C-alpha positions in Angstrom: -3.5 -0.9 -6.3 -3.7 -4.1 -8.5 -4.0 -3.5 -12.2 -4.0 -6.2 -14.6 -2.2 -4.6 -17.5 -1.5 -0.7 -16.7 -1.3 1.7 -19.5 1.5 4.5 -19.8 -0.9 6.8 -18.0 -1.4 4.4 -14.9 2.1 4.1 -14.6 3.0 7.9 -14.6 0.1 8.1 -11.8 1.8 5.6 -10.0 5.4 7.2 -10.6 4.2 10.7 -9.4 2.8 8.7 -6.2 6.1 7.1 -5.7 8.1 10.1 -5.9 6.4 11.4 -2.8 6.1 8.5 -0.8 8.1 5.5 -2.1 6.9 2.4 -3.3 7.7 0.3 -0.1 9.4 -2.3 -2.2 12.2 -4.4 -0.9 14.7 -6.9 -2.0 12.1 -9.9 -1.9 9.7 -8.4 -3.7 12.1 -8.2 -7.0 13.6 -11.9 -6.8 12.5 -13.9 -10.0 12.6 -13.9 -13.8 11.1 -10.9 -15.3 10.4 -11.0 -19.1 10.4 -7.5 -20.6 6.8 -6.9 -21.7 6.3 -3.3 -22.9 8.6 0.0 -22.7 7.7 3.5 -23.2 10.0 6.3 -24.4 10.9 9.1 -22.1 8.3 11.6 -21.8 5.6 9.5 -23.6 2.5 7.7 -22.6 2.5 5.8 -25.6 4.4 2.4 -25.7 7.2 1.8 -28.3 5.3 -1.4 -29.6 7.8 -2.0 -32.1 10.8 -2.1 -29.8 8.9 -4.0 -27.2 7.8 -6.7 -29.9 11.3 -7.0 -30.9 12.6 -7.3 -27.1 10.0 -9.9 -26.3 11.0 -12.0 -29.6 14.3 -12.0 -28.4 13.1 -13.1 -24.8 14.7 -9.9 -23.4 14.6 -10.9 -19.5 16.0 -9.4 -16.2 16.4 -12.3 -13.5 16.9 -11.1 -10.0 18.2 -13.2 -7.2 19.6 -12.7 -3.5 23.4 -13.0 -2.9 25.3 -12.6 0.3 25.8 -8.9 -0.6 22.3 -7.9 -1.6 21.1 -8.9 -5.1 22.6 -10.8 -8.3 21.2 -9.5 -11.5 21.7 -11.1 -14.8 20.2 -9.5 -17.8 19.9 -11.6 -20.9 18.4 -11.9 -24.5 18.1 -15.0 -26.6 18.1 -15.3 -30.4 17.4 -19.4 -31.0 20.4 -21.3 -29.1 22.3 -18.1 -28.7 22.3 -16.0 -25.5 24.0 -13.0 -24.6 23.9 -12.2 -20.8 25.4 -9.4 -18.6 25.8 -10.3 -14.7 26.5 -8.1 -11.8 25.4 -7.2 -8.1 22.7 -5.0 -7.3 21.5 -3.1 -4.1 18.5 -0.9 -3.2 19.3 2.5 -2.1 16.6 5.4 -0.9 13.1 5.4 -0.2 11.8 5.2 -3.6 14.0 3.0 -3.8 16.5 2.7 -6.6 18.0 -0.6 -7.9 21.7 0.4 -8.6 23.7 -2.3 -10.3 27.0 -2.8 -12.2 27.5 -5.5 -14.6 30.9 -7.2 -14.2 30.6 -10.1 -16.6 29.7 -10.8 -20.4 28.7 -14.0 -21.4 27.9 -15.6 -24.9 26.3 -19.0 -25.1 25.4 -21.2 -27.9 23.3 -23.8 -27.0 24.2 -23.7 -23.5 28.0 -23.8 -24.6 29.9 -20.6 -23.2 31.7 -19.3 -26.3 33.0 -15.8 -24.5 33.0 -15.1 -20.7 34.6 -11.8 -20.4 34.7 -9.6 -17.3 33.5 -5.9 -17.8 35.5 -2.6 -16.9 34.0 -1.1 -13.7 32.1 1.9 -14.7 32.5 5.4 -13.0 30.6 5.3 -9.6 28.8 8.4 -10.2 27.3 7.0 -13.5 26.1 3.5 -12.3 22.7 2.3 -14.2 19.9 2.4 -12.1 16.1 1.2 -12.1 14.1 3.7 -10.6 11.5 1.1 -9.0 7.6 2.3 -9.4 5.6 -0.7 -8.5 5.3 -4.4 -8.6 1.9 -5.4 -8.5 0.6 -9.0 -7.3 -0.7 -9.8 -10.5 2.8 -10.4 -11.6 4.3 -7.2 -13.0 7.1 -4.6 -12.3 7.4 -1.2 -13.6 10.4 0.9 -13.4 12.0 3.7 -15.1 15.8 3.6 -16.1 18.5 5.9 -15.9 18.2 7.1 -19.3 14.4 7.9 -18.8 12.8 5.2 -20.6 9.8 3.5 -18.7 9.6 -0.5 -19.0 7.1 -2.9 -17.7 8.0 -6.5 -17.1 6.1 -9.4 -16.4 7.2 -12.7 -13.8 8.1 -15.4 -16.0 5.0 -17.6 -13.9 2.5 -14.6 -14.6 3.5 -14.6 -18.3 3.1 -18.1 -18.5 -0.3 -18.2 -17.7 -1.0 -15.6 -20.5 1.7 -17.0 -23.2 3.4 -20.3 -22.2 5.4 -20.3 -25.3 7.1 -16.8 -24.1 7.7 -18.2 -20.6 9.2 -21.4 -22.1 11.7 -19.2 -24.2 12.6 -17.0 -21.0 13.2 -20.0 -18.6 16.5 -19.5 -17.1 19.7 -21.4 -18.8 21.1 -24.1 -16.7 
Protein backbone atom coordinates (compact mmCIF):
# COMPACT_ATOMS: atom_id res chain seq x y z
CA UNK A 1 0.00 0.00 0.00
CA UNK A 2 1.41 3.40 -0.94
CA UNK A 3 0.00 6.38 0.92
CA UNK A 4 1.62 9.77 0.45
CA UNK A 5 0.38 10.96 3.86
CA UNK A 6 -1.48 8.36 5.93
CA UNK A 7 -4.10 9.43 8.44
CA UNK A 8 -4.41 8.01 11.94
CA UNK A 9 -7.23 5.77 10.71
CA UNK A 10 -5.04 4.53 7.82
CA UNK A 11 -2.25 3.66 10.23
CA UNK A 12 -4.61 1.87 12.62
CA UNK A 13 -5.87 -0.27 9.72
CA UNK A 14 -2.30 -1.07 8.69
CA UNK A 15 -1.42 -1.88 12.28
CA UNK A 16 -4.27 -4.39 12.59
CA UNK A 17 -3.08 -6.15 9.43
CA UNK A 18 0.54 -6.18 10.66
CA UNK A 19 -0.49 -7.72 13.99
CA UNK A 20 -1.95 -10.66 12.05
CA UNK A 21 0.64 -11.12 9.31
CA UNK A 22 3.73 -9.06 10.22
CA UNK A 23 5.15 -6.15 8.27
CA UNK A 24 7.93 -7.93 6.41
CA UNK A 25 10.31 -5.10 7.35
CA UNK A 26 14.01 -5.89 7.57
CA UNK A 27 16.96 -3.89 8.91
CA UNK A 28 17.81 -2.42 5.48
CA UNK A 29 14.30 -0.89 5.29
CA UNK A 30 14.98 1.17 8.41
CA UNK A 31 18.34 2.73 7.64
CA UNK A 32 18.47 6.47 7.16
CA UNK A 33 17.72 9.72 8.92
CA UNK A 34 14.03 9.78 9.91
CA UNK A 35 12.49 13.13 10.82
CA UNK A 36 9.55 12.98 13.19
CA UNK A 37 6.51 14.19 11.27
CA UNK A 38 3.37 13.37 13.25
CA UNK A 39 2.33 11.73 16.53
CA UNK A 40 -0.94 10.33 17.81
CA UNK A 41 -1.69 9.68 21.48
CA UNK A 42 -2.52 6.13 22.55
CA UNK A 43 -6.02 5.17 21.39
CA UNK A 44 -6.59 8.25 19.21
CA UNK A 45 -7.12 8.73 15.47
CA UNK A 46 -6.54 12.47 15.94
CA UNK A 47 -2.93 13.64 15.76
CA UNK A 48 -1.34 15.55 18.61
CA UNK A 49 -0.65 18.51 16.35
CA UNK A 50 0.92 20.79 18.99
CA UNK A 51 3.32 18.07 20.18
CA UNK A 52 4.25 17.19 16.61
CA UNK A 53 4.85 20.85 15.70
CA UNK A 54 7.07 21.29 18.76
CA UNK A 55 9.08 18.16 17.93
CA UNK A 56 9.42 19.20 14.28
CA UNK A 57 10.61 22.62 15.48
CA UNK A 58 13.29 20.82 17.49
CA UNK A 59 14.23 18.81 14.36
CA UNK A 60 13.49 15.57 16.25
CA UNK A 61 14.99 12.71 14.33
CA UNK A 62 15.92 9.07 14.56
CA UNK A 63 19.03 8.03 12.65
CA UNK A 64 19.37 4.30 12.03
CA UNK A 65 22.48 2.72 10.58
CA UNK A 66 23.95 -0.76 10.39
CA UNK A 67 26.59 -1.96 12.81
CA UNK A 68 28.50 -5.23 13.12
CA UNK A 69 26.06 -6.37 15.83
CA UNK A 70 22.81 -5.23 14.19
CA UNK A 71 21.66 -1.62 14.15
CA UNK A 72 22.89 1.62 15.71
CA UNK A 73 20.29 4.21 16.72
CA UNK A 74 20.81 7.91 17.32
CA UNK A 75 17.81 9.87 18.60
CA UNK A 76 18.36 13.64 18.59
CA UNK A 77 16.73 17.04 18.96
CA UNK A 78 18.27 20.36 18.02
CA UNK A 79 17.59 23.88 19.25
CA UNK A 80 19.70 26.35 17.32
CA UNK A 81 23.33 25.31 17.80
CA UNK A 82 22.46 23.01 20.75
CA UNK A 83 21.94 19.29 20.12
CA UNK A 84 20.91 16.59 22.60
CA UNK A 85 21.25 13.01 21.44
CA UNK A 86 20.98 9.48 22.76
CA UNK A 87 22.86 6.65 21.07
CA UNK A 88 22.88 2.91 21.34
CA UNK A 89 22.34 -0.46 19.70
CA UNK A 90 19.09 -1.81 18.32
CA UNK A 91 17.88 -5.10 16.88
CA UNK A 92 14.81 -6.56 15.25
CA UNK A 93 12.87 -9.33 16.94
CA UNK A 94 9.71 -11.22 16.11
CA UNK A 95 7.51 -11.38 13.03
CA UNK A 96 5.99 -7.90 13.32
CA UNK A 97 8.93 -7.07 13.98
CA UNK A 98 9.80 -5.01 17.04
CA UNK A 99 12.78 -2.68 16.89
CA UNK A 100 14.19 -3.13 20.38
CA UNK A 101 16.93 -0.76 21.52
CA UNK A 102 18.83 0.63 24.46
CA UNK A 103 20.52 3.97 24.66
CA UNK A 104 23.98 3.69 26.15
CA UNK A 105 25.26 7.22 25.64
CA UNK A 106 23.93 10.74 26.19
CA UNK A 107 25.65 13.55 24.36
CA UNK A 108 25.12 17.32 24.44
CA UNK A 109 26.81 19.46 21.80
CA UNK A 110 26.98 23.18 21.18
CA UNK A 111 27.87 24.18 17.62
CA UNK A 112 29.41 20.74 17.03
CA UNK A 113 31.51 20.92 20.20
CA UNK A 114 30.85 18.24 22.82
CA UNK A 115 29.82 19.72 26.17
CA UNK A 116 28.73 16.49 27.81
CA UNK A 117 29.25 12.84 26.93
CA UNK A 118 27.96 10.44 29.54
CA UNK A 119 27.28 6.70 29.56
CA UNK A 120 23.74 5.78 30.57
CA UNK A 121 22.87 3.01 33.03
CA UNK A 122 21.65 -0.25 31.52
CA UNK A 123 17.85 -0.56 31.64
CA UNK A 124 16.06 -3.57 33.07
CA UNK A 125 16.14 -6.14 30.22
CA UNK A 126 12.40 -6.75 30.75
CA UNK A 127 11.65 -3.04 30.20
CA UNK A 128 13.73 -2.22 27.13
CA UNK A 129 12.19 0.43 24.88
CA UNK A 130 10.91 -0.68 21.49
CA UNK A 131 9.09 0.45 18.40
CA UNK A 132 6.44 -1.92 17.07
CA UNK A 133 7.00 -1.39 13.35
CA UNK A 134 3.85 -0.90 11.28
CA UNK A 135 4.96 0.09 7.80
CA UNK A 136 7.64 1.75 5.70
CA UNK A 137 6.28 3.21 2.50
CA UNK A 138 8.22 3.71 -0.73
CA UNK A 139 7.20 7.39 -0.69
CA UNK A 140 9.51 7.82 2.31
CA UNK A 141 7.61 7.35 5.56
CA UNK A 142 7.89 4.96 8.49
CA UNK A 143 5.20 4.31 11.09
CA UNK A 144 5.57 2.61 14.47
CA UNK A 145 4.01 2.43 17.91
CA UNK A 146 6.25 2.98 20.92
CA UNK A 147 6.33 1.07 24.18
CA UNK A 148 4.18 3.79 25.79
CA UNK A 149 1.42 3.29 23.22
CA UNK A 150 1.84 6.43 21.12
CA UNK A 151 1.89 6.20 17.35
CA UNK A 152 4.54 8.05 15.32
CA UNK A 153 5.09 8.81 11.66
CA UNK A 154 8.57 9.71 10.43
CA UNK A 155 9.66 10.90 7.01
CA UNK A 156 12.99 9.93 5.49
CA UNK A 157 15.18 13.05 5.32
CA UNK A 158 15.50 12.83 1.51
CA UNK A 159 11.70 12.55 1.16
CA UNK A 160 11.17 15.39 3.63
CA UNK A 161 13.60 17.56 1.67
CA UNK A 162 11.38 17.29 -1.37
CA UNK A 163 8.48 18.81 0.57
CA UNK A 164 10.41 21.04 3.03
CA UNK A 165 14.10 21.74 2.25
CA UNK A 166 14.56 23.87 5.42
CA UNK A 167 13.42 21.02 7.67
CA UNK A 168 15.70 18.56 5.90
CA UNK A 169 18.69 20.89 6.31
CA UNK A 170 17.95 21.27 10.03
CA UNK A 171 17.76 17.49 10.44
CA UNK A 172 20.97 16.70 8.58
CA UNK A 173 23.20 14.47 10.74
CA UNK A 174 25.90 16.34 12.58
CA UNK A 175 29.52 15.63 11.62
